[in-house]
N, C-alpha and C positions, 0 to 999 in steps of 0.2 A: 675643851672646840675641837672641832674635827680638823678646822686647818691648821693649829695649830700642830696636831702631833703627825700631819702629814708635812709640814712643813721640817718639824722634828727630822720626820725621812729623810726628807731631802738634805736637812746640813750632816748626816751620820755619810748617806751615800756620797756626797762630795769628799768627806774626808778620808771615804774609802780610793775615790780614784775614779769614781762614778761620775763627770758633770755633765752626762749629755743626756737623762734621764730623766722622764718627765713623770709626776703623779696627778692624778686627776684628784680634783675636791671634786665632791656631789655638794650643788647649792638648788636649794627648793626655789621657787616662782616666789616667794611670801620673800625670803631672805633677798632673791635680787632687787626685787620690790624695791627695796625700802631703800631710802634716798642714803642713810648713810655707809650701804655695807659697800659700794664700790672704794671709798678714802683709807672704812677701817681695812678692806682686805689689803690695797695697797698699803698701807701704816704698817701692817702686820708680814707682809713680802720685805718691807724694806728693815723692818726690825728687828726680824732672822735673818738677814741677808740670805734673803732667796733672788735667786735667777728667774722674775718672772717669765721664762722661757719657758721655765720647764714647769710651769704651775699649767692645769688643764683647766678650766669648770668645765662639770657637766651640771645640768637640771635637771631634775627627778622626777617633775612629773612631765606626763602626757599633755599636760593642756599647759600649752606654753603660759600665754596670758591677756589679759584682752587689749592692754595694753603695750602694742606690738614696738611704738617709738621708743616707748620708755625702754622698756625690756632693751631694746638693738642699742640705746644708746649708753645703757651700764654696763654691756660686752665688750662696748667698743673702744671704753674706759680703759678698761684694763688690756686690752689689744693694744693699741696705743704705749704700753709701754709693754709690749713684747715683740720681737720682732718675729720671732719662731712661728707666729702665730697668723702673719701672711703668707704662707704657705698656703 
């Protein structure tokens, strides 16, 4: 699972004193539109004790999604947990 590797990397950086580095995870539109995606991502963030401010989601497809409202809501759910996303 790629997210797990990214979160392990963030934890290694934190151990070395780098607390302000962000890591991007690639997410496909199919993954993003999965109803379980936001909850599973937040659960993994909590379980791995990763600061959500240090996680950036990159959508891999150029064709965003047919249901923009659903896509926006899923992104917003992660964003609400992340103060840095407000910038």
